[in-house]
C-alpha positions as CSV (number, residue, x, y, z in Angstrom):
1,X,-136.9,-163.6,-134.5
2,X,-136.8,-163.6,-130.7
3,X,-138.1,-166.7,-129.0
4,X,-141.3,-165.9,-127.2
5,X,-144.3,-167.6,-125.8
6,X,-147.1,-166.8,-128.3
7,X,-150.4,-165.3,-127.2
8,X,-152.8,-168.1,-126.4
9,X,-155.0,-169.2,-129.4
10,X,-158.3,-167.4,-129.3
11,X,-157.1,-165.0,-126.7
12,X,-158.5,-161.7,-127.9
13,X,-156.4,-159.0,-126.5
14,X,-156.2,-155.2,-126.3
15,X,-153.4,-154.1,-128.6
16,X,-151.7,-150.7,-129.0
17,X,-150.5,-150.2,-132.5
18,X,-147.9,-147.3,-132.8
19,X,-146.9,-145.4,-135.9
20,X,-145.6,-142.0,-134.8
21,X,-144.6,-140.1,-137.9
22,X,-146.4,-138.7,-140.9
23,X,-149.9,-138.9,-142.6
24,X,-148.6,-141.2,-145.4
25,X,-146.7,-143.4,-142.9
26,X,-149.9,-144.1,-141.0
27,X,-151.9,-144.8,-144.2
28,X,-149.4,-147.5,-145.3
29,X,-149.9,-149.1,-141.8
30,X,-153.5,-149.7,-142.6
31,X,-153.4,-153.3,-143.7
32,X,-151.4,-154.2,-140.6
33,X,-154.0,-152.4,-138.4
34,X,-156.7,-154.5,-140.0
35,X,-154.8,-157.7,-139.5
36,X,-154.4,-156.9,-135.8
37,X,-158.1,-155.8,-135.5
38,X,-159.1,-159.2,-137.0
39,X,-157.5,-161.0,-134.0
40,X,-157.8,-158.4,-131.2
41,X,-160.6,-157.3,-128.9
42,X,-159.6,-153.7,-129.1
43,X,-157.1,-151.7,-131.2
44,X,-155.7,-148.4,-129.9
45,X,-153.8,-146.5,-132.6
46,X,-151.0,-144.3,-131.3
47,X,-150.0,-141.6,-133.8
48,X,-148.1,-138.3,-133.8
49,X,-149.9,-135.1,-134.6
50,X,-149.1,-135.3,-138.4
51,X,-150.3,-138.9,-138.7
52,X,-153.4,-138.7,-136.5
53,X,-155.7,-137.4,-139.3
54,X,-154.8,-140.6,-141.3
55,X,-155.4,-142.8,-138.3
56,X,-159.0,-141.5,-138.1
57,X,-159.6,-142.8,-141.6
58,X,-158.4,-146.4,-141.0
59,X,-160.8,-149.3,-140.6
60,X,-160.1,-151.4,-137.5
61,X,-159.1,-148.5,-135.1
62,X,-161.2,-148.5,-131.9
63,X,-159.5,-145.6,-130.2
64,X,-156.9,-143.1,-131.5
65,X,-154.4,-141.4,-129.2
66,X,-152.1,-138.6,-130.3
67,X,-148.6,-138.2,-128.8
68,X,-145.6,-136.2,-129.8
69,X,-142.4,-138.3,-129.7
70,X,-139.1,-136.5,-129.0
71,X,-137.2,-138.6,-131.6
72,X,-139.6,-137.8,-134.6
73,X,-138.3,-134.9,-136.7
74,X,-141.7,-133.1,-137.0
75,X,-142.5,-133.3,-133.2
76,X,-139.0,-133.0,-131.7
77,X,-139.4,-131.9,-128.0
78,X,-137.2,-132.0,-124.9
79,X,-136.8,-135.3,-123.1
80,X,-137.9,-134.9,-119.5
81,X,-140.1,-136.6,-117.0
82,X,-143.3,-135.5,-118.8
83,X,-142.4,-137.9,-121.7
84,X,-142.6,-140.9,-119.3
85,X,-145.6,-139.5,-117.4
86,X,-147.6,-139.1,-120.6
87,X,-147.0,-142.7,-121.8
88,X,-147.7,-144.0,-118.3
89,X,-151.1,-142.2,-118.3
90,X,-151.9,-143.3,-121.8
91,X,-151.2,-147.0,-121.0
92,X,-153.2,-146.7,-117.8
93,X,-156.2,-145.4,-119.7
94,X,-156.0,-147.8,-122.7
95,X,-154.9,-150.9,-120.8
96,X,-153.1,-152.7,-123.7
97,X,-152.1,-156.3,-123.2
98,X,-149.4,-155.8,-125.8
99,X,-148.0,-153.2,-128.3
100,X,-146.9,-153.5,-131.9
101,X,-144.5,-150.8,-132.9
102,X,-144.5,-150.1,-136.6
103,X,-141.4,-148.4,-138.1
104,X,-139.7,-147.8,-141.4
105,X,-136.3,-149.1,-142.3
106,X,-134.5,-146.0,-140.9
107,X,-136.3,-146.0,-137.6
108,X,-135.9,-147.8,-134.3
109,X,-138.7,-149.1,-132.1
110,X,-136.5,-149.1,-129.0
111,X,-137.2,-145.6,-127.6
112,X,-141.0,-146.2,-127.5
113,X,-140.4,-149.8,-126.4
114,X,-138.5,-148.5,-123.4
115,X,-141.3,-146.1,-122.4
116,X,-143.9,-148.8,-122.9
117,X,-142.0,-151.2,-120.7
118,X,-141.7,-148.5,-118.0
119,X,-145.5,-148.1,-118.3
120,X,-146.0,-151.8,-117.7
121,X,-146.9,-153.1,-121.2
122,X,-146.1,-156.8,-120.9
123,X,-145.5,-157.7,-124.6
124,X,-143.9,-155.6,-127.3
125,X,-143.1,-156.4,-131.0
126,X,-140.9,-154.5,-133.3
127,X,-138.1,-154.5,-135.9
128,X,-134.6,-153.6,-134.7
129,X,-131.1,-153.8,-136.1
130,X,-129.8,-153.2,-132.5
131,X,-130.1,-156.0,-130.0
132,X,-133.1,-155.0,-127.9
133,X,-132.3,-156.8,-124.6
134,X,-135.5,-157.0,-122.7
135,X,-137.3,-154.2,-124.6
136,X,-138.8,-156.4,-127.3
137,X,-140.5,-159.8,-126.8
138,X,-140.8,-160.3,-130.5
139,X,-138.0,-158.9,-132.6
140,X,-137.6,-159.0,-136.4
141,X,-134.1,-158.3,-137.8
142,X,-133.9,-156.3,-141.0
143,X,-132.1,-158.3,-143.7
144,X,-132.5,-161.6,-141.8
145,X,-136.1,-162.1,-140.7
146,X,-137.3,-159.2,-142.7
147,X,-136.4,-158.4,-146.3
148,X,-135.0,-154.9,-146.9
149,X,-136.7,-154.0,-150.2
150,X,-140.4,-154.7,-149.8
151,X,-143.3,-152.1,-149.9
152,X,-144.0,-150.4,-146.6
153,X,-147.5,-151.9,-146.2
154,X,-146.0,-155.4,-146.6
155,X,-143.3,-154.6,-144.0
156,X,-146.0,-153.6,-141.5
157,X,-148.0,-156.7,-142.2
158,X,-144.9,-158.8,-141.5
159,X,-144.5,-157.1,-138.1
160,X,-148.1,-157.8,-137.3
161,X,-147.7,-161.4,-138.4
162,X,-144.7,-161.8,-136.1
163,X,-146.9,-160.7,-133.2
164,X,-149.4,-163.3,-134.2
165,X,-151.9,-161.3,-136.3
166,X,-152.9,-161.9,-139.9
167,X,-155.4,-160.6,-142.3
168,X,-158.6,-162.7,-142.9
169,X,-158.7,-164.6,-146.1
170,X,-161.1,-162.2,-147.8
171,X,-158.8,-159.2,-147.2
172,X,-156.4,-158.6,-150.1
173,X,-154.0,-156.4,-148.1
174,X,-154.5,-153.2,-150.1
175,X,-154.7,-149.8,-148.6
176,X,-158.2,-148.9,-147.5
177,X,-159.7,-145.8,-145.9
178,X,-163.2,-144.4,-145.2
179,X,-164.2,-141.9,-147.9
180,X,-167.9,-141.3,-147.3
181,X,-167.7,-137.5,-146.8
182,X,-169.1,-135.5,-149.7
183,X,-166.7,-133.8,-152.0
184,X,-167.0,-130.0,-152.5
185,X,-169.9,-129.0,-154.7
186,X,-167.7,-127.7,-157.5
187,X,-166.2,-131.2,-157.7
188,X,-169.4,-133.2,-157.5
189,X,-170.8,-131.1,-160.4
190,X,-168.1,-132.4,-162.6
191,X,-168.2,-135.6,-164.6
192,X,-164.7,-136.5,-165.7
193,X,-161.8,-134.7,-163.9
194,X,-158.2,-135.1,-163.0
195,X,-156.6,-134.2,-159.7
196,X,-153.2,-132.5,-159.6
197,X,-151.6,-132.3,-156.2
198,X,-148.4,-130.2,-156.5
199,X,-147.2,-130.1,-152.9
200,X,-144.7,-132.5,-151.3
201,X,-143.4,-132.9,-147.8
202,X,-139.9,-131.7,-148.7
203,X,-138.5,-129.8,-151.7
204,X,-136.4,-132.7,-152.9
205,X,-139.6,-134.6,-153.8
206,X,-141.3,-131.7,-155.7
207,X,-142.0,-131.5,-159.4
208,X,-141.4,-127.8,-160.4
209,X,-144.5,-125.6,-160.0
210,X,-144.2,-124.3,-163.6
211,X,-144.4,-127.9,-164.8
212,X,-147.6,-128.4,-162.8
213,X,-149.1,-125.2,-164.2
214,X,-148.3,-126.2,-167.7
215,X,-149.9,-129.6,-167.1
216,X,-153.1,-128.0,-165.8
217,X,-153.2,-125.9,-168.9
218,X,-152.5,-128.9,-171.2
219,X,-155.5,-130.7,-169.6
220,X,-157.7,-127.7,-170.1
221,X,-156.7,-127.5,-173.7
222,X,-158.0,-131.1,-174.1
223,X,-161.2,-130.2,-172.4
224,X,-160.5,-132.1,-169.2
225,X,-161.2,-130.3,-165.9
226,X,-158.5,-130.3,-163.3
227,X,-158.9,-130.0,-159.6
228,X,-155.8,-128.8,-157.8
229,X,-155.5,-129.9,-154.1
230,X,-153.2,-129.0,-151.3
231,X,-152.9,-128.3,-147.6
232,X,-153.6,-125.0,-145.8
233,X,-149.9,-124.3,-146.0
234,X,-149.8,-124.8,-149.8
235,X,-152.5,-122.3,-150.9
236,X,-150.0,-120.0,-152.7
237,X,-148.7,-123.0,-154.6
238,X,-152.1,-124.4,-155.5
239,X,-153.3,-120.9,-156.7
240,X,-150.2,-120.6,-158.9
241,X,-150.7,-124.1,-160.4
242,X,-154.4,-123.8,-160.9
243,X,-154.1,-120.5,-162.7
244,X,-157.3,-119.5,-164.6
245,X,-157.8,-123.1,-165.9
246,X,-158.0,-125.3,-162.8
247,X,-160.3,-125.5,-159.8
248,X,-158.2,-124.5,-156.7
249,X,-159.1,-126.5,-153.6
250,X,-155.9,-125.6,-151.8
251,X,-156.5,-125.6,-148.0
252,X,-160.3,-126.2,-148.5
253,X,-160.6,-130.0,-147.9
254,X,-160.5,-132.1,-144.8
255,X,-158.7,-135.4,-145.1
256,X,-162.1,-137.1,-145.5
257,X,-163.2,-134.7,-148.2
258,X,-159.9,-135.1,-150.0
259,X,-160.3,-138.8,-150.0
260,X,-163.7,-138.4,-151.8
261,X,-162.2,-136.0,-154.3
262,X,-159.4,-138.4,-155.1
263,X,-161.8,-141.3,-155.3
264,X,-163.7,-139.7,-158.1
265,X,-160.7,-138.7,-160.2
266,X,-160.0,-140.3,-163.5
267,X,-156.3,-139.9,-162.7
268,X,-154.4,-138.4,-159.8
269,X,-151.0,-136.7,-160.5
270,X,-149.0,-136.5,-157.3
271,X,-145.5,-136.7,-155.9
272,X,-144.2,-138.8,-153.1
273,X,-146.3,-137.4,-150.3
274,X,-149.2,-138.4,-148.1
275,X,-152.0,-137.8,-150.6
276,X,-150.3,-140.3,-153.0
277,X,-151.0,-143.0,-150.4
278,X,-154.5,-141.7,-149.9
279,X,-155.1,-141.9,-153.6
280,X,-154.0,-145.5,-153.5
281,X,-156.3,-146.2,-150.6
282,X,-159.4,-145.0,-152.5
283,X,-158.4,-146.9,-155.7
284,X,-157.5,-144.0,-157.9
285,X,-155.1,-144.5,-160.9
286,X,-151.9,-142.6,-160.1
287,X,-149.2,-140.8,-162.0
288,X,-146.5,-140.8,-159.4
289,X,-143.8,-138.1,-159.8
290,X,-141.3,-140.0,-157.7
291,X,-137.9,-138.6,-156.6
292,X,-135.4,-141.4,-155.9
293,X,-134.2,-139.8,-152.6
294,X,-136.1,-142.7,-151.0
295,X,-136.6,-146.1,-152.7
296,X,-139.6,-146.5,-154.9
297,X,-139.6,-150.2,-154.0
298,X,-140.6,-149.2,-150.5
299,X,-142.6,-146.0,-150.9
300,X,-144.2,-145.9,-154.4
301,X,-148.0,-145.8,-154.1
302,X,-149.2,-149.3,-153.2
303,X,-151.8,-149.8,-155.8
304,X,-152.4,-151.8,-159.1
305,X,-152.7,-148.7,-161.3
306,X,-149.5,-146.6,-160.9
307,X,-147.3,-145.0,-163.5
308,X,-143.9,-144.1,-161.9
309,X,-142.2,-141.1,-163.5
310,X,-138.8,-139.6,-162.5
311,X,-135.2,-140.8,-163.0
312,X,-134.8,-143.5,-160.4
313,X,-131.1,-143.7,-161.1
314,X,-130.3,-140.0,-160.6
315,X,-127.3,-139.0,-158.4
316,X,-129.6,-138.1,-155.5
317,X,-130.7,-141.8,-155.3
318,X,-131.3,-143.1,-151.8
319,X,-129.8,-139.9,-150.2
320,X,-132.9,-139.2,-148.2
321,X,-132.2,-135.5,-148.9
322,X,-134.8,-132.9,-148.0
323,X,-133.3,-130.3,-150.3
324,X,-132.2,-131.5,-153.7
325,X,-128.4,-132.0,-153.7
326,X,-128.1,-131.9,-157.5
327,X,-128.2,-128.6,-159.4
328,X,-131.4,-128.3,-161.5
329,X,-133.2,-131.1,-159.6
330,X,-132.9,-133.3,-162.8
331,X,-134.6,-136.4,-161.4
332,X,-138.0,-134.7,-161.6
333,X,-137.4,-131.5,-163.7
334,X,-136.6,-133.7,-166.6
335,X,-140.2,-135.0,-166.6
336,X,-142.3,-133.0,-169.0
337,X,-146.1,-132.4,-168.9
338,X,-146.3,-134.5,-172.1
339,X,-144.8,-137.4,-170.2
340,X,-147.6,-137.1,-167.6
341,X,-150.2,-137.0,-170.4
342,X,-148.8,-140.2,-172.0
343,X,-148.7,-141.9,-168.6
344,X,-152.4,-140.9,-168.1
345,X,-153.3,-142.7,-171.4
346,X,-151.3,-145.8,-170.4
347,X,-153.3,-145.9,-167.1
348,X,-156.6,-145.7,-168.9
349,X,-155.5,-148.5,-171.2
350,X,-154.4,-150.7,-168.3
351,X,-157.6,-150.0,-166.4
352,X,-159.7,-151.0,-169.4
353,X,-157.7,-154.2,-169.9
354,X,-158.0,-155.0,-166.2
355,X,-161.8,-154.5,-166.3
356,X,-162.1,-156.8,-169.3
357,X,-160.0,-159.5,-167.5
358,X,-162.2,-159.1,-164.4
359,X,-165.4,-159.6,-166.5
360,X,-164.0,-162.6,-168.2
361,X,-163.1,-164.3,-164.9
362,X,-166.4,-163.6,-163.3
363,X,-168.7,-166.5,-162.4
364,X,-171.3,-165.3,-165.0
365,X,-168.7,-165.3,-167.8
366,X,-167.5,-168.8,-166.9
367,X,-171.0,-170.2,-166.8
């Protein structure tokens, strides 16, 4: 870690926290945001357009700013004077005393650090393989100061800690979001239900649609209602998967409403995509249909009740492929609907045992 003069004890500062990529990426930054909010006077969350809806759900965010970075795949744009001008204006308005740049293992904080320096931010923290020169005041080095194979929420917490911010003792560091919006009426009318979310951010992370549809029917055959969720761009998929048996909510929920739908589910069946992290943040048990194109150690849902399905040793492992490079997509197509049903039962059993253990350890039980 770079040698720096730490912020004075008790000095409550205005902090800009940056996470510029997707919805799920912002959600897993939540514990770090809370840690920073615990020690800061004001937290500005800087997100890209895809991540901003998640930023609005995070406790600890005082103001949210949306900015499109030229180096982020989903927001690629020309690099010109407007890029510098926008960051200068944002910094002038938010007046941060420092910035904490949160990134994943394959990203660099240095482009944003350069812009923040040009805008006059005096203290910047980030993780960088490359030597940052004067761009970072606090630098963590992957594989040296920072382990490579830890969950993304823990990685973000370590970056926050390097900047001098830690969670309060009563905060367990789990993902948390606000989910006080009412679910759609057809969901609130249900008692027991399962959520199936068939979409994924890229095809290489998708379980086949026909498998999803067969799963919905299998649940219906067991008398368990299924709610099928998806974004406005996934309505054709959700309609196909829901068929005549499921409740199709594709394109019909805001992020806040989706959080409430997930919070009420007995189990959520979902791939490696943003709603998996949202399900973790509302405490839902999760059957995770996880393609190994990225490491599960980093990106599996960060929650105590998760069943991970998918061949984690498949040839596509760690390829970061967007399109499956292996004919037949075997890492996920080999997972059967019956495997999901079995995982569902294991989750219910684990949840029951956890509840019993919690009751036994309660002060009333020990008295």
